C-alpha positions in Angstrom: 0.0 0.0 0.0 1.5 3.3 -1.1 1.0 6.3 1.1 2.1 9.9 0.3 2.9 12.1 3.2 3.0 15.8 2.7 5.6 17.4 5.1 9.0 16.1 6.4 8.6 17.6 9.8 8.2 15.7 13.1 4.7 14.3 12.3 5.5 13.3 8.7 8.7 11.6 9.4 7.4 9.8 12.5 4.5 8.5 10.4 6.9 7.4 7.6 8.8 5.4 10.2 5.8 3.6 11.6 4.2 3.0 8.1 7.4 1.3 7.0 7.5 -0.6 10.3 4.1 -2.0 9.5 4.9 -3.0 5.9 3.5 0.0 4.0 5.4 2.0 1.3 5.6 5.7 2.3 6.7 8.6 0.2 7.4 12.0 1.8 7.2 15.2 -0.1 8.7 18.4 1.4 8.8 21.9 0.0 12.2 22.6 1.7 15.3 21.6 -0.2 16.3 19.2 2.6 15.8 18.4 6.3 15.3 21.7 8.2 18.0 22.3 10.8 17.8 24.5 13.9 14.5 25.6 15.3 13.3 26.2 18.8 13.1 23.9 21.8 10.3 21.3 21.7 9.2 18.7 24.3 8.4 15.0 24.3 6.3 14.3 27.4 4.5 11.3 28.9 3.4 8.8 26.3 5.3 10.5 23.6 8.5 9.5 25.3 7.2 5.9 25.3 6.6 6.2 21.5 10.2 7.4 21.0 11.5 4.5 23.0 9.4 2.0 20.9 10.9 3.6 17.8 14.4 3.0 19.1 15.3 6.7 19.0 14.8 7.4 22.7 18.5 7.2 23.6 19.4 9.4 20.6 16.9 12.0 21.8 18.3 11.9 25.4 21.8 12.2 24.0 20.9 15.5 22.2 18.5 16.8 24.8 18.9 20.5 25.8 19.7 19.6 29.4 18.6 23.1 30.5 19.9 23.9 34.0 17.3 26.5 34.9 16.1 30.0 34.3 15.5 33.5 35.6 12.1 35.3 35.7 12.3 39.1 35.3 10.1 42.1 35.2 9.6 44.1 32.0 12.4 46.4 33.2 14.8 43.5 33.6 14.6 43.2 37.4 15.1 39.6 38.5 12.1 38.1 40.3 13.0 34.4 40.8 15.4 31.7 39.7 13.8 28.4 38.7 15.1 24.9 38.0 15.2 23.6 34.4 12.2 21.3 35.0 10.2 24.0 36.6 10.8 26.7 34.0 10.1 24.1 31.3 7.1 22.6 33.2 8.6 19.1 32.8 8.3 16.0 34.8 11.3 13.8 35.4 11.6 11.6 32.3 10.2 14.2 29.9 12.6 15.3 27.2 13.4 18.7 25.6 15.3 18.9 22.3 15.8 21.3 19.5 13.2 20.7 16.8 15.9 20.4 14.1 17.8 17.8 16.2 14.6 15.7 16.5 13.9 16.0 12.8 17.4 14.9 12.1 17.1 11.9 14.3 13.9 10.9 12.6 15.4 11.4 9.1 18.3 9.2 10.0 15.9 6.5 11.2 13.9 6.6 7.9 16.1 7.8 5.0 17.3 4.3 4.2 13.8 2.9 3.8 11.6 5.8 2.8 11.4 7.8 -0.4 11.8 11.5 0.1 10.9 14.2 -2.5 12.6 17.4 -1.3 12.1 20.8 -3.0 8.6 19.8 -4.1 5.0 20.1 -3.1 1.5 18.8 -3.9 -0.3 21.1 -6.5 -3.6 19.1 -6.8 -5.1 15.9 -5.5 -8.0 14.0 -6.9 -9.6 11.1 -5.0 -11.6 8.9 -7.3 -12.5 6.3 -4.6 -9.9 3.8 -5.8 -6.8 6.0 -5.4 -5.6 9.5 -5.1 -4.2 11.1 -8.2 -1.5 13.6 -7.3 0.0 16.4 -9.4 3.2 17.7 -8.0 4.7 21.1 -8.6 7.9 19.5 -10.1 7.8 15.7 -10.0 5.8 13.7 -12.5 2.1 12.9 -11.5 1.6 9.7 -9.5 -1.3 7.8 -7.9 -1.2 6.7 -4.3 -3.5 4.6 -2.2 -3.7 7.3 0.5 -2.5 10.8 1.1 -1.7 12.2 4.6 -1.4 16.0 5.2 1.3 16.4 7.9 2.3 19.9 6.7 1.6 22.0 9.7 -0.8 24.7 10.9 -1.3 26.2 7.4 -1.3 22.8 5.7 -1.7 22.7 2.0 -3.3 19.2 1.9 -6.0 20.4 4.3 -6.7 23.4 2.1 -7.0 21.1 -1.0 -9.2 18.5 0.6 -11.1 20.3 3.4 -11.3 24.0 2.4 -10.1 27.3 3.6 -8.2 27.7 6.9 -10.7 30.3 8.2 -13.3 27.5 8.7 -11.1 25.6 11.2 -8.5 27.9 12.8 -9.2 29.4 16.2 -6.9 32.3 17.2 -5.9 32.5 20.9 -5.2 36.3 20.8 -1.4 36.1 20.9 1.3 36.1 18.2 4.9 34.9 18.5 8.2 35.7 16.9 11.2 33.4 17.1 14.7 34.1 15.8 18.4 33.7 16.6 20.3 36.5 18.3 23.9 36.9 19.5 24.4 35.4 22.9 25.5 38.6 24.6 24.8 37.1 28.1 26.8 33.9 27.5 23.8 31.9 28.4 24.8 28.2 29.1 21.7 26.0 29.1 19.9 28.9 30.8 16.6 30.6 30.0 15.4 34.1 30.9 11.7 35.2 30.8 10.9 38.9 30.9 7.2 39.5 31.5 4.9 42.5 31.2 1.1 42.8 30.8 0.2 40.8 27.7 3.9 40.3 26.7 6.7 37.8 27.3 10.2 38.1 26.0 12.1 34.8 26.3 15.8 34.3 25.7 17.7 31.1 26.0 21.1 29.8 25.1 22.4 26.2 25.0 26.1 27.1 24.8 28.0 30.4 25.6 29.8 30.1 22.3 26.7 29.8 20.1 23.7 32.1 19.3 20.8 32.4 21.7 17.1 32.2 20.7 14.6 34.9 21.3 10.9 34.2 21.6 8.5 37.2 21.8 4.8 36.7 22.7 2.4 39.6 22.4 -1.2 40.4 21.6 -2.0 39.8 17.9 -2.3 43.1 16.0 -5.6 44.0 14.3 -5.4 43.5 11.5 -2.6 41.0 11.7 0.4 41.3 9.3 0.3 39.0 6.3 1.7 35.5 6.6 4.4 36.2 4.0 5.0 39.9 4.8 8.2 39.8 6.9 8.7 43.5 7.1 5.2 44.0 8.4 5.6 41.2 10.9 8.9 42.7 12.2 7.3 46.2 12.5 4.5 44.6 14.6 7.0 43.0 16.9 9.1 46.1 17.2 6.0 48.2 18.0 4.7 45.7 20.6 8.0 45.7 22.5 9.1 49.3 22.1 8.7 50.1 25.8 10.5 47.0 27.1 13.9 47.2 28.8 16.5 44.6 29.7 17.8 42.8 26.5 14.7 43.4 24.4 16.2 46.4 22.4 19.2 44.3 21.4 16.8 41.4 20.4 14.8 43.8 18.2 18.0 45.1 16.6 19.2 41.6 15.8 15.8 40.5 14.5 16.2 42.2 11.1 19.4 40.3 10.4 18.2 36.9 11.5 17.9 34.4 8.7 15.6 32.1 10.7 13.0 34.7 11.6 9.6 33.0 12.3 6.3 34.7 13.0 2.8 33.4 13.4 -0.4 33.8 15.5 -1.0 31.3 18.2 -3.9 29.2 16.9 -5.6 25.9 17.3 -7.2 23.7 14.5 -10.6 22.3 15.2 -12.2 20.0 12.6 -15.3 17.8 12.9 -13.4 15.0 11.0 -9.7 14.5 10.2 -10.3 12.4 7.1 -12.1 12.7 3.9 -12.2 9.7 1.6 -8.6 8.5 1.1 -7.1 11.7 2.5 -6.4 12.2 6.2 -4.5 14.8 8.4 -1.9 14.4 11.1 -0.4 16.7 13.7 -0.8 20.4 13.5 -2.6 20.2 10.2 -5.4 18.3 11.9 -5.4 19.3 15.6 -2.8 22.0 16.4 -2.9 22.7 20.1 -0.8 25.9 19.7 2.8 26.3 20.9 1.4 27.5 24.3 0.4 23.9 25.2 4.0 22.6 24.8 2.3 19.5 23.4 2.4 19.9 19.6 5.4 17.7 19.1 4.0 15.0 21.5 0.6 15.0 19.6 2.5 14.6 16.3 4.6 11.7 17.5 1.7 9.9 19.3 -0.7 10.6 16.4 1.7 9.1 13.9 2.0 6.0 16.0 -1.8 5.6 16.3 -2.6 6.4 12.6 0.0 3.9 11.3 -1.0 1.3 13.9 -4.7 1.5 13.0 -4.0 1.2 9.3 -2.0 -2.0 10.1 -4.7 -3.3 12.4 -7.3 -2.7 9.7 -5.1 -4.5 7.1 -5.2 -1.4 5.0 -9.0 -0.7 5.2 -8.5 3.0 5.3 -12.1 3.9 6.2 -12.1 1.7 9.3 -8.5 2.8 10.2 -9.3 6.5 9.9 -12.4 6.2 12.1 -10.4 4.3 14.8 -7.5 6.7 14.6 -9.8 9.6 15.3 -11.7 7.7 18.1 -8.5 6.7 19.8 -6.8 10.1 19.6 -9.5 12.8 19.8 -10.0 12.7 23.6 -6.2 13.0 24.0 -6.2 15.9 21.5 -9.1 17.8 23.1 -7.5 17.6 26.6 -4.2 19.0 25.2 -6.0 21.8 23.3 -7.8 22.8 26.5 -4.3 22.9 28.2 -3.1 25.2 25.5 -6.0 27.6 26.0 -5.5 27.6 29.8 -1.7 28.2 29.5 -2.3 31.3 27.4 -4.5 32.7 30.1 -2.1 31.8 33.0 1.4 32.3 31.5 0.9 35.7 29.8 -0.8 38.0 32.3 -3.3 40.2 30.5 -3.1 43.2 33.0 -0.4 44.8 35.2 -2.3 43.6 38.2 -2.1 40.0 37.1 1.6 40.5 36.2 2.2 41.8 39.7 0.4 38.8 41.2 2.5 36.4 39.1 5.7 38.1 40.2 4.6 38.0 43.9 3.9 34.3 43.7 7.3 33.6 42.0 9.1 35.6 44.7 7.4 33.8 47.5 7.5 30.3 46.1 10.9 29.3 47.6 9.7 30.2 51.1 6.2 28.8 51.0 5.6 25.9 53.3 3.2 24.4 50.8 5.7 24.7 47.8 5.6 21.0 46.9 1.8 21.0 46.9 1.7 24.1 44.8 4.1 22.6 42.3 2.0 19.5 42.2 -1.1 21.6 41.3 0.8 23.4 38.5 2.1 20.1 37.0 -1.1 18.1 37.4 -3.0 19.3 34.3 0.2 19.1 32.2 0.9 15.6 33.4 -2.7 14.5 32.9 -2.7 15.9 29.3 0.6 14.3 28.5 -0.5 10.8 29.6 -4.2 10.9 28.5 -4.0 8.0 26.1 -3.1 4.3 26.5 -0.9 3.1 23.6 -2.1 -0.1 21.9 0.6 -2.7 21.1 0.1 -2.6 17.3 1.5 -5.6 15.4 3.0 -5.3 12.0 0.3 -6.9 10.0 1.4 -6.5 6.3 4.8 -8.1 6.5 
């Protein structure tokens, strides 16, 4: 059974691994000219760590984990409020893993490149599902027919647009936008993160090694109207305007932003669809059920979703209609809990008013001295832990070999 996967990110490559494991023949098409290096920090939590171990890549992920030592929380003016451990500032349980997105993508590519066909520097132009197969016209490669097509091409997925319609019908904005880009590591940050918070805004800065660039992450209220998706100058103007009154390292971040060759900007949004499949086409990861970066669970949903989708196709012996229905039934409660987590985190992590920012700082200052500190931390971690483990993985058996 031949399956075309659009997108060579985490979701697409994880699915390629599991499809090949179960005896299918996957092809991955990716618009970029090759595997994308770099990127921001991402997490594998709870059951996603178990999936990585079942893939045999768990130790590779651990070897390339960020191993963050901790972080400092600051006011908008740059006044330190509290120092937190690496697990606390990253909201991680022991055993959870944090890794650069590009490093995880590289690990997945190494695990699949010998057995999986990759079409880089290309994309799907049109798809036509005639009930017996999906006829695909590529932008560059010759047309081909596949048994199934999977859109694993992100929040603004092209396959979803082709098969399900415009993004406006399924995207729910959370009121914030984010810009991420590399900056010189002026503070010589060594596996250390710094979070500078003001009403409605957060400026994050982290570095993994004193000798390499740091990464800036700037969260702020989405402008009205928002800048165009491909209008980089307008996006950078919006970021500069939003953080014009911030002190600390923010002016140097804004100065470096214009020269950054990895500048990324988007609104925080979730994807909500009544169905993730249509005929022989289905969606995976952010394209189907993006929880937003605020949840910290997008990568975990991608990895777990790939495991379940491939496993259900194997269990159904290639009966895609039955497999797609079971995939959604197994995964949707897990997805919905993590999307709720994403909405809650936006409200709690980014204080909307100065009063809420003051309350957040007060709690952070007092936390080391509170007699109920352990209980408070348990309350903070409980919803994250529950969301990360809200699915029981089936022991799928390779059925087509």
